[in-house]
C-alpha positions as a Markdown table, in Angstrom:
| # | Residue | x | y | z |
|---|---|---|---|---|
| 1 | Met | -34.0 | -1.9 | 18.8 |
| 2 | Pro | -30.1 | -2.1 | 18.7 |
| 3 | Arg | -28.1 | 1.0 | 18.5 |
| 4 | Pro | -26.4 | 1.7 | 15.1 |
| 5 | Val | -23.0 | 0.4 | 14.4 |
| 6 | Arg | -20.5 | 2.8 | 13.0 |
| 7 | Gln | -17.1 | 1.8 | 11.2 |
| 8 | Val | -14.1 | 4.2 | 11.4 |
| 9 | Ser | -10.3 | 3.4 | 10.8 |
| 10 | Leu | -8.5 | 1.8 | 13.6 |
| 11 | Ala | -5.9 | 4.5 | 13.8 |
| 12 | Ala | -8.7 | 7.2 | 13.9 |
| 13 | Ala | -10.6 | 5.3 | 16.6 |
| 14 | Leu | -7.7 | 4.8 | 18.8 |
| 15 | Ala | -6.2 | 8.3 | 18.4 |
| 16 | Ala | -9.6 | 9.8 | 19.3 |
| 17 | Ala | -9.9 | 7.7 | 22.5 |
| 18 | Ala | -6.4 | 8.6 | 23.5 |
| 19 | Leu | -7.3 | 12.4 | 23.2 |
| 20 | Ser | -10.3 | 12.0 | 25.3 |
| 21 | Leu | -8.7 | 10.3 | 28.1 |
| 22 | Pro | -8.2 | 12.2 | 31.4 |
| 23 | Ser | -4.6 | 13.0 | 32.3 |
| 24 | Ser | -4.9 | 11.0 | 35.6 |
| 25 | Trp | -6.3 | 7.9 | 33.9 |
| 26 | Gly | -8.2 | 7.3 | 37.1 |
| 27 | His | -11.6 | 7.2 | 38.7 |
| 28 | Gln | -13.3 | 6.9 | 41.9 |
| 29 | Ala | -13.9 | 3.4 | 43.1 |
| 30 | Ala | -16.9 | 2.0 | 41.5 |
| 31 | Arg | -18.8 | -1.3 | 41.6 |
| 32 | Thr | -17.8 | -3.5 | 38.8 |
| 33 | Thr | -19.8 | -5.9 | 36.5 |
| 34 | Ser | -19.7 | -8.1 | 33.6 |
| 35 | Val | -20.3 | -7.2 | 30.0 |
| 36 | Ser | -21.0 | -10.2 | 27.4 |
| 37 | Gly | -22.2 | -10.3 | 23.8 |
| 38 | Ser | -21.3 | -11.6 | 20.3 |
| 39 | Leu | -19.1 | -10.3 | 17.3 |
| 40 | Thr | -20.1 | -11.4 | 13.7 |
| 41 | Val | -17.5 | -10.9 | 10.9 |
| 42 | Trp | -19.0 | -11.1 | 7.5 |
| 43 | Asp | -16.8 | -12.6 | 4.8 |
| 44 | Gln | -17.2 | -12.9 | 1.0 |
| 45 | Gly | -20.4 | -14.5 | 0.0 |
| 46 | Asp | -22.2 | -13.1 | 3.0 |
| 47 | Arg | -20.6 | -16.0 | 5.0 |
| 48 | Gln | -19.7 | -15.6 | 8.6 |
| 49 | Ala | -16.0 | -15.6 | 8.9 |
| 50 | Glu | -14.4 | -19.0 | 10.6 |
| 51 | Asp | -11.4 | -16.8 | 12.0 |
| 52 | Val | -13.6 | -14.5 | 14.3 |
| 53 | Gly | -11.2 | -15.5 | 17.0 |
| 54 | Arg | -8.6 | -13.3 | 15.6 |
| 55 | Ala | -10.7 | -10.3 | 16.2 |
| 56 | Val | -10.3 | -7.8 | 19.2 |
| 57 | Val | -13.2 | -6.4 | 21.1 |
| 58 | Trp | -12.9 | -3.6 | 23.6 |
| 59 | Leu | -14.8 | -0.8 | 25.6 |
| 60 | Glu | -13.7 | 2.8 | 25.7 |
| 61 | Gly | -15.2 | 5.3 | 28.2 |
| 62 | Ala | -14.5 | 7.9 | 31.0 |
| 63 | Ala | -14.5 | 5.3 | 33.8 |
| 64 | Leu | -11.0 | 4.0 | 33.2 |
| 65 | Asp | -8.8 | 2.2 | 35.5 |
| 66 | Ser | -5.0 | 2.9 | 35.4 |
| 67 | Leu | -3.2 | 1.2 | 32.7 |
| 68 | Ile | -0.9 | -1.5 | 33.6 |
| 69 | Pro | 1.7 | -2.3 | 30.8 |
| 70 | Asp | 1.9 | -5.7 | 29.5 |
| 71 | Thr | 4.8 | -7.9 | 28.6 |
| 72 | Ala | 3.9 | -9.9 | 25.5 |
| 73 | Thr | 5.8 | -12.5 | 23.7 |
| 74 | Val | 5.7 | -13.1 | 19.8 |
| 75 | Leu | 7.8 | -16.2 | 18.4 |
| 76 | Thr | 9.2 | -16.4 | 14.9 |
| 77 | Glu | 8.8 | -20.0 | 14.2 |
| 78 | Gln | 8.6 | -21.8 | 10.9 |
| 79 | Lys | 8.8 | -18.5 | 9.1 |
| 80 | Glu | 5.6 | -17.4 | 10.9 |
| 81 | Phe | 4.8 | -15.1 | 13.7 |
| 82 | Arg | 3.0 | -16.9 | 16.6 |
| 83 | Pro | 0.4 | -15.6 | 17.5 |
| 84 | Arg | -0.5 | -13.6 | 14.6 |
| 85 | Val | -2.5 | -11.1 | 16.6 |
| 86 | Thr | -1.3 | -9.6 | 20.0 |
| 87 | Val | -3.2 | -7.3 | 22.0 |
| 88 | Val | -1.5 | -5.0 | 24.7 |
| 89 | Thr | -2.1 | -1.8 | 26.5 |
| 90 | Val | -0.3 | 1.5 | 25.8 |
| 91 | Gly | 3.4 | 1.4 | 27.2 |
| 92 | Ser | 3.6 | -2.3 | 27.0 |
| 93 | Thr | 6.8 | -4.2 | 25.8 |
| 94 | Val | 6.7 | -6.8 | 23.0 |
| 95 | Ser | 9.3 | -9.4 | 22.7 |
| 96 | Phe | 10.3 | -11.1 | 19.5 |
| 97 | Ser | 12.1 | -14.4 | 20.1 |
| 98 | Asn | 13.6 | -16.2 | 17.0 |
| 99 | Asn | 12.9 | -20.1 | 17.2 |
| 100 | Asp | 14.1 | -20.7 | 13.6 |
| 101 | Pro | 17.5 | -21.9 | 12.8 |
| 102 | Phe | 18.1 | -18.9 | 10.6 |
| 103 | Asn | 17.9 | -15.1 | 10.9 |
| 104 | His | 14.9 | -12.8 | 10.9 |
| 105 | Asn | 14.6 | -9.2 | 10.9 |
| 106 | Val | 11.5 | -7.9 | 12.6 |
| 107 | Phe | 10.3 | -4.4 | 11.6 |
| 108 | Ser | 7.2 | -2.2 | 11.5 |
| 109 | Leu | 6.7 | 1.1 | 9.6 |
| 110 | Ser | 3.3 | 1.7 | 11.3 |
| 111 | Pro | 3.3 | 5.6 | 12.0 |
| 112 | Glu | 2.3 | 5.2 | 15.8 |
| 113 | Asn | 5.0 | 2.8 | 16.8 |
| 114 | Pro | 7.6 | 2.2 | 14.1 |
| 115 | Phe | 10.6 | 0.0 | 15.0 |
| 116 | Asp | 13.5 | -2.2 | 13.5 |
| 117 | Leu | 14.9 | -4.9 | 15.5 |
| 118 | Gly | 17.7 | -5.6 | 13.0 |
| 119 | Leu | 19.0 | -9.0 | 11.9 |
| 120 | Tyr | 19.2 | -11.6 | 14.7 |
| 121 | Gly | 19.4 | -15.6 | 14.9 |
| 122 | Arg | 18.3 | -18.2 | 17.2 |
| 123 | Arg | 21.3 | -17.8 | 19.6 |
| 124 | Asp | 20.8 | -14.2 | 20.2 |
| 125 | Ala | 18.5 | -12.9 | 23.0 |
| 126 | Ala | 15.0 | -12.0 | 22.1 |
| 127 | Arg | 14.7 | -8.4 | 20.9 |
| 128 | Thr | 12.0 | -6.1 | 22.3 |
| 129 | Thr | 10.1 | -2.8 | 21.4 |
| 130 | Glu | 7.9 | -0.6 | 23.6 |
| 131 | Val | 4.6 | 0.5 | 22.0 |
| 132 | Arg | 4.1 | 4.0 | 23.5 |
| 133 | Arg | 1.0 | 5.1 | 21.4 |
| 134 | Pro | -2.3 | 3.5 | 20.6 |
| 135 | Gly | -2.8 | 2.3 | 17.2 |
| 136 | Leu | -2.4 | -0.9 | 14.8 |
| 137 | Val | 1.2 | -2.2 | 14.5 |
| 138 | Arg | 1.7 | -4.2 | 11.3 |
| 139 | Val | 4.6 | -6.4 | 11.8 |
| 140 | Tyr | 6.8 | -8.0 | 9.2 |
| 141 | Cys | 10.1 | -9.6 | 8.5 |
| 142 | Asn | 12.6 | -8.0 | 6.2 |
| 143 | Val | 13.9 | -11.3 | 5.2 |
| 144 | His | 10.8 | -13.4 | 4.5 |
| 145 | Ala | 8.0 | -11.6 | 2.5 |
| 146 | Thr | 5.2 | -13.9 | 3.6 |
| 147 | Met | 5.8 | -13.1 | 7.3 |
| 148 | Ser | 3.2 | -10.7 | 8.9 |
| 149 | Ala | 1.5 | -10.2 | 12.2 |
| 150 | Phe | -0.5 | -7.6 | 14.1 |
| 151 | Val | 0.1 | -5.8 | 17.5 |
| 152 | Val | -3.1 | -3.9 | 18.6 |
| 153 | Val | -2.4 | -1.3 | 21.0 |
| 154 | Ile | -5.3 | -0.4 | 23.2 |
| 155 | Pro | -5.7 | 2.7 | 25.4 |
| 156 | Thr | -8.0 | 0.8 | 28.0 |
| 157 | Pro | -7.8 | -2.3 | 30.2 |
| 158 | Tyr | -11.2 | -3.6 | 29.0 |
| 159 | His | -10.3 | -5.6 | 25.8 |
| 160 | Thr | -10.7 | -9.3 | 25.0 |
| 161 | Arg | -10.6 | -11.8 | 22.1 |
| 162 | Pro | -13.8 | -13.5 | 21.0 |
| 163 | Ala | -14.2 | -17.2 | 21.2 |
| 164 | Ala | -14.6 | -19.3 | 17.9 |
| 165 | Asp | -18.3 | -18.7 | 17.9 |
| 166 | Gly | -17.9 | -14.9 | 18.3 |
| 167 | Gly | -18.9 | -14.8 | 21.9 |
| 168 | Phe | -17.0 | -12.5 | 24.2 |
| 169 | Arg | -16.9 | -11.3 | 28.0 |
| 170 | Leu | -15.4 | -8.6 | 29.7 |
| 171 | Asp | -15.2 | -8.6 | 33.6 |
| 172 | Gly | -14.5 | -6.0 | 36.1 |
| 173 | Val | -16.2 | -3.1 | 34.1 |
| 174 | Pro | -17.5 | -0.2 | 36.0 |
| 175 | Ala | -21.1 | 0.8 | 35.3 |
| 176 | Gly | -21.3 | 3.8 | 32.9 |
| 177 | Arg | -21.5 | 4.8 | 29.3 |
| 178 | Tyr | -19.0 | 3.4 | 26.9 |
| 179 | Thr | -18.2 | 2.8 | 23.2 |
| 180 | Leu | -18.1 | -1.0 | 22.2 |
| 181 | Lys | -15.5 | -1.4 | 19.6 |
| 182 | Ala | -14.2 | -4.4 | 17.4 |
| 183 | Trp | -11.5 | -4.8 | 14.9 |
| 184 | His | -10.4 | -7.8 | 12.6 |
| 185 | Glu | -7.5 | -7.8 | 10.2 |
| 186 | Arg | -9.7 | -8.3 | 7.2 |
| 187 | Ser | -12.2 | -5.5 | 8.0 |
| 188 | Glu | -11.5 | -2.0 | 6.4 |
| 189 | Ala | -12.6 | -0.2 | 9.6 |
| 190 | Val | -13.3 | -0.5 | 13.3 |
| 191 | Ala | -17.0 | -1.0 | 14.1 |
| 192 | Glu | -18.2 | 1.0 | 16.9 |
| 193 | Arg | -21.5 | 1.5 | 18.8 |
| 194 | Pro | -22.6 | 3.4 | 22.1 |
| 195 | Val | -23.7 | 1.1 | 25.1 |
| 196 | Val | -24.8 | 1.8 | 28.6 |
| 197 | Ile | -23.6 | -0.6 | 31.2 |
| 198 | Pro | -25.9 | -0.7 | 34.2 |
| 199 | Ala | -24.9 | -1.9 | 37.7 |
| 200 | Gly | -26.2 | -5.1 | 37.1 |
| 201 | Gly | -24.1 | -5.8 | 33.9 |
| 202 | Ala | -25.0 | -6.1 | 30.2 |
| 203 | Arg | -25.7 | -9.3 | 28.1 |
| 204 | Asp | -26.2 | -10.1 | 24.6 |
| 205 | Leu | -24.6 | -7.0 | 23.1 |
| 206 | Arg | -24.0 | -7.5 | 19.4 |
| 207 | Ile | -21.6 | -6.0 | 17.1 |
| 208 | Glu | -20.6 | -6.8 | 13.4 |
| 209 | Leu | -17.5 | -6.1 | 11.1 |
| 210 | Asp | -17.7 | -6.3 | 7.3 |
| 211 | Ala | -14.8 | -8.0 | 5.6 |
| 212 | Arg | -16.5 | -8.8 | 2.4 |
| 213 | Arg | -14.4 | -6.5 | 0.3 |
| 214 | Phe | -11.2 | -7.7 | 1.6 |
| 215 | Lys | -8.3 | -8.2 | -0.9 |
| 216 | Pro | -4.8 | -9.5 | 0.2 |
| 217 | Glu | -1.8 | -7.1 | -0.8 |
| 218 | Gln | 2.0 | -7.9 | -0.9 |
| 219 | His | 3.6 | -5.4 | 1.6 |
| 220 | Leu | 7.0 | -3.8 | 0.8 |
| 221 | Asn | 10.3 | -4.3 | 2.8 |
| 222 | Lys | 11.5 | -1.9 | 5.4 |
| 223 | Phe | 13.0 | 0.1 | 2.6 |
| 224 | Gly | 9.9 | 0.6 | 0.7 |
| 225 | Lys | 10.8 | -1.7 | -2.0 |
| 226 | Pro | 9.7 | -5.1 | -3.2 |
| 227 | Tyr | 11.2 | -8.2 | -1.6 |
| 228 | Arg | 14.0 | -9.9 | -3.6 |
| 229 | Thr | 13.5 | -13.8 | -4.1 |
| 230 | Ala | 16.4 | -14.6 | -6.5 |
| 231 | Gly | 19.1 | -16.5 | -4.7 |
| 232 | Arg | 17.4 | -16.8 | -1.3 |
| 233 | Arg | 18.5 | -19.9 | 0.7 |
| 234 | Tyr | 16.1 | -20.1 | 3.4 |
């Protein structure tokens, strides 16, 4: 019988994980194995979401390797952030490069990792921010109200993005007890379930997210006010 799946907010899930980590971030050498399974995201009408590949799946537990910071790049192109979802480990640097022939102002008011890169154009060097705490970073442009993206900052090296059919695989995982977690931008909370990874690996792990009650909302600008559309040239 499958273990129960619990859902909590992403901020709470990642904050709890960070508090439980050993200060050394290390563990003794252990035999590693592979973990695979599938994620289902339920959409309105009890349909399976077609964009399950935008989700993030990860394992949290005591047996953690030292984190190696990433360097990720997000493009601003045709008034969009590409990719829309970026996953990095704590301490990583995220670079925002402007490929449009006009200015952008990339910012985030997320409590864990707020930043404001200011107004910059295509000829300027890419601007960067360092994400020092685990959590969900909601990224917007202060010029264009329709632009949005997510940077998911994870306190573990064991994370991945599922395939289009929801299948996922994690390699190099030491045997032990973990919590399997999943997030999707339309889900109200993170799904999580306890798992035991034996020395021979684990297959067919299943986890679900509920996005059936999602309702899109227009975000505010970096000053906490609605965007002005009158007189906009681009």
